[in-house]
N, C-alpha and C positions, 0 to 999 in steps of 0.2 A: 830209482825211479821207476823201473817196469814196471815191479813189483808193488807199489805205489797204486799207479796207475790200475795194475789190475784189482787192486782190492777197492777202488774209488769205484771203477766201472763195473764189478760184476755184482749180482745180488738179482739173479733172475731164478726166476721156480719155471723151470719147465714141467709142463703139464702133462706129457709122455715123453719117453724115451726118444730122440732125436737119431736123423738118421742121414748119412750124406745127402745134399740139396741135388746134387750131379753127378753121376758116374759116367764113365767110359771105357767098354771094353775093346780092349788092345789085341783078342785073339792070340794072347798068352798066357791064358788059363786062367786070369784073374781082373778083377776090376780093382780101378784106381780115381778117388776122387779128383774133378779137374781140375779145381782152384788148387789143391796141393802140388800135383805135378806142373800147372803152370807157375808154380812159384821158384821152384825149383828148376826150372828152364828159366827163369825171369835171374835168378841166382847165377846161375851157369854165366850169361852174357853180362851182367854185371862185373862178375869175376875176368872174364875177357877184358871188358871195357876198361877196368880199375889196373889191369896191369898194362895192359899196353900203353895209358898215359901216365902209369905209375902213381897212384895216388889211392888211398885206402879204400874198399871196397864199398865201405859204408857212407861213403861219400857220392856213389853214382846212385841218383834217382832215375828209376824204370820209365818214367813218363816225361822227365827232361829229353827237349832235343839234344841227338848226340854232338850237333856241331857246337853247343856251346861246352864242351867236353873237351873243344879241340879235334874231333874226329873231323878231319877234312877230307879232300877227296882220295889223294893219296895213301891216307890213313886207311881209310873205308877199303881200296880195292886190296890192300895188302892182307885185313883181315879176312876179307871173302876168300881171299886165295887159302888163307890158314884154315879157312872151314869147310873147304874142298876137299883138303885132306880127307877128312873127317867123314863129312856128307855124301861126297862126292860132286858132283857139277850141280854149280848153283846159280843163280842168275847172277849177271855182272853190276847189274844195279841194283841188287841186294840194300847197301844202304844206302839209296834216293829213293826206293818207293818205302822201307821201311824207316820213319826217320827217329825212331827212339827205341828204349828197350823191351817196353810193352808191345810195341807193333811188331818187333821182330821175333818176340814170344810167341804173339798167338800166328804168325808166319810158319815156322819151325814146330808148333805143337800141330798143326794141322797137316803137315807134309812128311814131316821127319819124327812121328810119335815112337815108333820103335825103336832107331837109332836110338834116341833121347834117353829110354829106358832102361836100353844096355850101356849106355855112356855113363848115366849119372846113378847107376848100380843101384836103382828102385827094385826092392824087395815087396815079396809079399805083403810082408811083415808089416811096412812103412806105408801101405795105401792106408791104413785107417785113418780118420779124421781123428783130431788132437780132440779128445773128451772134454778138454776144458772150454771147447769153444762149440761147442753142440747146441747147448742151450739157444745161443746167439744163431746158429742156424735155423736152428728149431721154429725159433723167435719171426726170424726174419718171413721164412714159410709163410708163417700165419699171418703178415700183414703184406707179403706181395700182391695177395689176392682183393685187397682192400684196393677202393677206388676213392683215393684221394684228389682232391682238386685241387686246381692251379691256384694260385692268389688270384685275386677278381683284380682285373685290369690290367693283367700280366696274360698274353697269348701263351697257348701251349707252343711251344718247341714244334712238338712231334706233329700238331695240327696244323701249322703253319708251313712245313716243310712238303713242297711238291704241291700247294694248294695256295699260291701266291696270288692274290686279289691284282685285278683285273687293272690297270692305271692310265686313267683317264688324262693323264698330263697334267695334274696337281703335284707338286712337287714337295713334301716336307722336308724343313729344316729342324733335325733332333737334336744338333748338337753345334757350339762353336767354341772357337778355343782362340786364342791370340796374342803376340807381344807388338805392343806400338811405342812410340817415344812416350815417356816421360809414363807408361802402362807395363807392368809384370804381365799383368794377364785382361780379362774381360771387365770385370767388376772395376779394376781401377782405372781403365780405357772410359767405363761409363761415369764414373765421378769427375773424370775430368771432362767429358761431353758436359756434364750438368751445371758445373761450374764457369763452363766459358775459359777454360784453361789455355792459354796458350803453350804447347810443347815446344816450340821451334826455338835453339839455340844457335850460339857459335860452335863452331866444328870442335868438341874436345881432344885437350890435348894429347888424350892416348889414343886417339886414331890416328890424326897426323897434324902438323904444326902449321897452321893455316897461314900463319906470318910469313913463312918462307915463299910461299905462292900467291898471297893475295894481292892484286892491284885494282884499285879502282878505276884505271884504265880499261875499256873494254876492249880494247884491240890491243894489248901487251901480248907478246906471243909468250907461250910456255906458262903464263898465270891464269889466275880467275881472279872475276871480279865477285863472286859469292864465297862468303864467309858464313852462311848459316844453313840449317838442315834441321832435319828430325831425324834423333840418332836413339836405338834399342841402348839400353844399360846392360853391360855385361854380353853383350853379342860374342864374345870371345869365349864363353866359356862353355863347358859342356859336361854332362853326366855320362861320361861314355862307359866306365863300367857298367853303368844300369842295364846297357843296350850291348850287354856281354862285347864290347869295341875296345880294343887295348890303347892305353894312353897314346902310345907310337901312332899306331894307325887314325887314331882322331887327327894328330898334327896336319895330317895329308888328305883328310877328307874335305870335300866342298864343306865351307862354311854353313851354305845355306842346307845343306843334308843337317847339318847339327841341329839348326833353328828348327826343321820342320819336324824331326822327327820327335822333339820335345813335344812341340804344338800337337802332333796327331794324336800322341800318348793322352795328353789333356783333353783333347776332341774325345776319344773313345771312354774317358772317365765322365765327360760332361753329359753325356748319353746313356753312360751307366751299361756300354758294354767292354769284354775282356776277351781276350785271343781267342780263349775256348767256346764264349758265346758265339765269337766272330765264325768258327768253325761248324759248330753245330747248327745256328739256325739258317747261317747262310751258306754254310760250304763252300766257304773263302770267296764267295761271288762277289767281293767288294773292289770296285775302281777306285783308283787314283788319281786323280786329275791336277797338275800344278804349273802356275805360271811363274815364269822367272824369265831376268834377262840379265844381261851382264855378267859376265863373270872376268872382272879384273884383275882378282887374285891371281890368276896364272900366269900373269907376270913375273911374279916373283919367284916362281919355282922353272928353273934349269932340266931338271932332270925329267926324263919323258915318262919315267914310273910315277912320279909325283905328279908332272900333269894328268896322267891317264885317271887318277882319281878325280879330277877336277869337272868331269863330263857333265852338263845339266842334267843330264837325263838320270843320271844316278839320283836326283832328288826323290822322284817318283817311285824310279827303281828299288831302291835302298827302303823305302817303305812296305812297299808290296812284299819284299823277301823277308825283311825282320817281321813282320803281322801275318805272313804266310798268306797272301791275298792273290788271289788267281784271276780277278778282274783283268779289265783294261787298267795299263799303266804308261801315263805321259807327261810328259812334260810339255809344255806351250809357252812359244815366245812370239807373243803380236804387241809387243812395247806394252805400252802403257795398260792394254787392254788384256793384258794376259791373263788374269786371275778371274777375271768376266768371261773370258771365252772358255776357261777351265770350268766356270760353273756350268756354263751353255752347254759345255760337252758332256758334263756329269748327268745334267737333268736329261739329255736327248738320250746319252745309256740307258739309263734306269725307265724312259718310256718305251724303249725297242725292247727291253728285256736282258740286255747284254751283262749288266750287274744289275743285282738287289740292292746293294748298298755302296753308296758310293762318298768318297773324300774329294772335296775341290776346294783349293785354295792357291795362295800365292806366298812369294819371299822374297825378298827384298834388301841388300845389302849398300853402303855408300862406300866408295873409293877416292882416293884424289885422284884418279884417273879420271873419272866421269866427271869430276867438277871441271878437269882441262879441257876434256872435250865438249862437255855442254856449254862452257864459255866462248868457245872457240865457233859455236855455229848460235850463239847470241839466243839460245833458249831457257838458262838458265837467271833467275831472278837477279837484279843489283841491289836489292832492299830487303830489309827483314820485313817491309810492308806489303812487298808483292803477295797478296792473297787471292781467293775466290770470289769472282766480282770486284776486285778492288781496281785501281788504278796503280796497275804494275806493269813490269817488263819481261816477264817470263817466272817459271815455277819454282818452288824451293820445294829440292829432293826430300825423299825421308825411308827411312829402315821401316821396315815392318814385316809380319809374319802371320797370316792368319788362314785359319780352314772353317766349314762348314762338313756338317754329316749332313746326306742328304739322301731320303727313301719317299718312296709313291706315298704320296697321302691316305690313299686308301690301305695300305699295307700299316703304314704306321699308327693308324689307328686299333687296325686289328691286332697290333703287338702291344700296344698301350704304352706308346712312347709319348715322350714329353716333347709334344710339337711346339716350337718357338714360333714359326711364322711358315705361313705357304709361297712358293714361288709358284705365281700362276700360269708365266709364262715368260719364255728367255727367246729373243732373236740376235742375229749375229748377220752385217753385211760387211760390204768393202766400199770405199769410197771411189774407185776408180781413178781414172784419171784427172789429176787435178792441177793447178798452176806451180806448184809444187810437190815434192815429196811429202814434207811434212803439213800441208795446208788442208785444211778438212775441207769435204765436201760436204755443202749444208743441204742440199738436193737429197745428197744419200741419207744422212743424219733423219731427215724429215719423213721420208719412204721407211727408214727403220722404226720409228715411233707410231706411225701411223700402222705399219701392217701388224704390229703386238698387238695395239688393239682391236684392229680387227679380226685376228687369231684369236683373241679370248673373247670379242663380240662386248668389250666391257667399254662403256661410256668414261671419257677421259675427265668429265665433270665429278667421279667418283674419285679421283686421286686427289687426297688432301696432304700430300707429302711429296716432294720431287727432290732426291740426291742427287746433286750434277756433278758431272767430272770436272766443272772446273778447277782449274787449278791454277790461275792468276796469270797466264797468257792471254794477252789482251784481244788478240783475235779469235782464238780458238774461246774464251769463253764470251764474246759476242755471236759467234755461230752458233754455240750451242744454244742458246736462249733465243735466237731468232727459229730456230729449229725449232726447239720445243713448242715456241710461241703458235708457228705455222701449223706443227700438227694438232697441237691441241685445240686451234680455231678452225680445224677442218669437222669437228664436234661439237664446238659451242663459242660462244661469244662472248662467255662471262668471263669480267676481270677479275684479278689477283682475288680468289678462292683459296688455291692453294699455295702453301708455304715450301719455300726450297732454301736448301742449304748445300753444306760439302764438310766431310771430315777434312779434306786437306786443309782448309784454312787454319784446324787445330794444328795437324799432326807434321803438313808437308803434303807432296805428290810423291805417295809411296809407289809408283810407277807398278812395277810386275805384280804388288802387294795392293795395288790402289782398289781394283774392283772390290775384293773379298772386303777390306777396309770399310768400303762404302757400305755394302752389304750388311758388314755386323754392324755400322750404325743404327741402320734401320732396325735392323732385327731387336736391338737395344730399344729403342723409342717405342717399337710396337709392344716388349714385353713391361714398359716402364709405363705405358702410355702416357709418354710425355716429349714435346719437342723441345729438344736445344738448342741453345744462338748459335747463329752463325755469326762468329767472329770476325772482328779486321773488316768490317763494311760499313766504316765512320764515313771513309770514302771510296766512293763506285765508281765503276768503269765509265767515263761520260758518255759512252755512245752507248750504253743499255737502260731502257728505258721501260723499267719494270712495273710502271704506272697503269703502260698499256698491253701489261701480257696478263696472262691468268695468273701470273707469280707475284708473290710477296716475299722479303727476304725474311728468314725467321729471328728476329733480332733478339728474342728473349725466350728462358724456359716458361714454357706454357704446359698444360695439359693439353693431350693430344685427343679431342674429341672426335665421335663418329660422325661423318657430317650427314645434314638432312640435306636430299636432294629428290628434286623434282621428276617423278618417274611415272608415264604412262598418267600424268593429268594429278597425280596426287603426291604428295611430299613423304618421303620415306630413308629412313634411319640406314647408312649403309656402311658395309665394314670398314675400319681404317685399311686405307690402302696407299702404297706409295710406288714410284718409279726409282730403278737406278740406271744411271747412263755412266756407259766409259767407252771413250775414246783412243785407240792406238795412235801415234804420231805417225805410221804406217800406213793409215787409212781402215783397220778393223774395228768396228764398231760392234757394240753389244746393248743391248737394252732389256731391263728384267721388270716385271711387273710382281709386285710381292703384297702379299694381304696377312692380315691377321689371321692366328684361327680362332676360329669361334665352334666351342664343342655345339655336337647335334643335341637333341632332349634327350637322345638315348645313352649320350654319353655323361651327363650333367651327372654328377656326385651328389646324392645328397648330405644331408649334415654329417659329419664323419666326429668320431670321437677318438680319443688313445686309445691305444691298446696296449697293454704291458702285463707283464714284463717283458723286456725283450733282451736278446744277445747284441751287443754292438762291437762291430770287429773294427780293428784296423792292423796295418802290418807296411812294413817298408824292407828295403833292401839289408838295411843293418840298423842297430838301435840309436844312434844319433840322427837318422831320417825318420825313423819313425817318432822320438821325442818332437821332432820339427811339424811332424805331420798331426799327432795329438796337439801341439799348441796353436797350428792352424784350423783344427777343428772345432777347440773350444773357444776362439775369437769369432769364430763363425757361429757356432750356436747361441753364444751369449747374447747375441743382437738380433736372434731370430726367434719369438717367443711363439710366432705362426706355425712352426714347424711340428711335425705330428713324429712323434717317437717312432712306431713302426715303418714311415718314411724312411728315416734316417739309419736306420739298422739293416732297412730289408736292401738301401742302396750301396750301401758297406757290404755287404753279404754278399750280392750278386754282381754288383758294377764295381768292382775292385778286383783284382788280381791278388791273391795271398801269396805274401812274400816269406821270405826268411825269418826276421825279427815282429813278432806277432804279440797285440796284447787283446784280448779280450773281456768286456763288462757285463754281469746281469745287473738290468737296472730298470727301475718301476715308471721313472719318468723325466724328462728334460733336465729338471734340476739335480737328479741323482748322477745322470750323465756328465752334468759340467761337476760335481761333486767328485768325481770317479776320473775324472780326466784331469785336475785340479790335482788330486793327491797321487796318481801315477806319475803326473810331471816332476812334483816334488821329492816324493819317494817310490822310483821304478821299481825298486828290489823289497820293498817291504809291502805286507799286507795292508787292505785298506778296510773303510766301513763298509763300502761297496764291492762285491764279489769281483776280484780282478785276477786274472789270469793272465801270465804271458809266457812265453816262449821264443827260442832262439834256433831253427834248425841248422843254422850254420854250424853252431855248438854241441846240437843234442841229434846226431845224424842215426842214431840207433832208434829214436823215437819216431822220425820220419817212415823208416824203414818197418817200422812195427804196424805203422798204419796204412801201408801202401797196399797197392792189390785190392782184391775182393776180398781177403779179411777185411781191412779197412773199410770197403762200403759195405757190407753186412753190417759190422758193426754200429757206422752212422746212423743205416735206418734204424736198427735197435734202440738207438738214444733218441730219434726221433718219436719213435713210438712211444717211450716211455715219458719224453716229453721234461725230461731232467733239464732246465734252461743250464746248469752250472756244470754237470757232466759235460754237456756238450759245449759250454764255452773252452773250458779244459781241455776236451778233444780237441777243438778247432785249433788252440794255440799251441800245442803240443805236435800239430802237422798233420791231423784228422782232416779229412774233407768233407763239409756237409753237405749235402743236398739241398740248399737252402729255399728253392723253391716250394717242394713239398713239408717244410717246415712250417710256410704260412699258411696251407690250406686255404679257409675258406677269407684269411685275411683281407681285407680293404686295403692293401697295399699301393705304392707306384714309386718309380725311381725319381727324385728329384735331384737340382745341381746341389753340390758339396766341394769343398775343395778338391783339387786336384793334385793328383803327387809332389811333393817338396824336392824337385832336381837338385841335387850337390853342384852348386857351382864350381867346376874345377876343371885342371887339364888349360891353363890359360896360354892361346895360341895369337901371337900378332897376328890380325887380318886385314 
């Protein structure tokens, strides 16, 4: 295969004799080509790691984190001790500072070169560059000085590094992901909301047998009078091996950790970011803010070791650790306002410059113990119709996990991000002393909303939708509507100009994740420019009189039109704007103002055309997942004729991590891509009419090693210079790395939303 690749890729005609691109003199009488020397150093350490963990050297990749090979702190200290016998004193933090073989090689190249020359037995005659690669080096040299522009609408990482735009307070939402009752992803959630679908059910039998504990008598001890809720499907399953977590460890993880890890992976993919781009573009200055409450599954474990893995702080900390994010990493528990507080804190952190990118969200799961507790304090609903604004007597709990990816608006525009919506302002306060610990303070809510409008200088008359916190608890719903009414009427006397609804009517009250679920609904409505129906409002709370307020119940699916408002004596069209309210039972309140993003004239893109041909790439952890990913992509593209081929290709190239099982196709249009996907799914190992190249790096370690390091980097640059798409596709499929941004040069490309990774549903654990 190596010979075949060599014959396939070569064909260079050097114009003059090549010379080594970079040399270094080591005061020993001759020079050595740096790339060759570093390659030998890298092989030396790959051999050490391979012998330590007892695997073939060919399976060790110099750029993989060493913890992925099981090199923990104990093993790292032992290897350091062994190396000290050869090199003398070394930093005891060596393997903690340099976390892969590539970084380790760079350290020893800089500080221990002479010892390594002797140790590796490098002789003068070995220092010449391999002649068969001279044409590559010469070709690279000729292209290194060329002025290759970045793709249009994609900011240069080098330019943005250290030149961050000043934040004026507007926060862009550039990604959203989540799972909610009846919806495995955000697309399914929108379908449910559009259809006005009721996603509340009786407790599934695989969760607990509600018949044993259900009793209509509200005063029955040890029982619950509620048997309804919103439940996630397969919430007990987790693709642990994807995250390099053993099945045994996965059993004892906080279940909310598992859900949030998969959600954040999908979140980054929704915005087109990888771990590598986070490192280079943001220097890992990414914050993680998560809302969570209740850890009832603790009671199932008696072992101290097992209980230690259930600390709620691990939900955020594990994300930061896995993705190598070094911004703030916190979990917030303010009860029902937890995820809304997390969003507010993330916005404030971005404004202060503590981080350059922030993940904010929440996660919530349901357990029998929670139902028993809520029944005891009479907060849970006693019938399935106890919904937002309705004639109910409590809330119906729900599960959910969701997150948004946030960045300052000015920076998002500069970076060419896909901006879904803009958080114009967020405020928070506490209700202070009230008649009871769970009784809302109407005056505090009025002040909260008023403060937010004053903060932005925004007229409430320009608000055309309110996403309410209303959860079906009659007193809470009444106080919220009264507070909204009084706050709005401090600025306008107009009535029934603003639609109101709540996602809780569809899915239930997701408690710690309710705030992010509400914001997600607003984002989806802004993206689709539609207002969805508020279900379960046939019988309203008799104490709420909407006809005397600025609000009307949104009872059906309608277009969300930009409102016309009188401003300074003239009628003007204003952007679509919404507010989101979230109130915790303990008194912590949050209010958000969210606005649609309207590109400026400078950003407005002229009429675009398809650019072809393109290299479309897909990858997964194994062949089975790759086929699922291809099937997902096929179904997505078939029903979206409006997509540009270059956007599909670019998003998959730069916005997805390249994994072990790969397939690359060279296609001229969307129809050829559809044909190629169908042919690959039908016959993954056979040649097709569309040029298709497939590879599995787990089975072909030699290929991966052949294309690693500086040689691979130079090789890819030459292929880009040739613009031979078939060679590029084949090279990538066999493990080569392509600098895709350079590939597009002057092309008008943008990252778009595409299906995210199809995790394997495995390691079933009872929660």
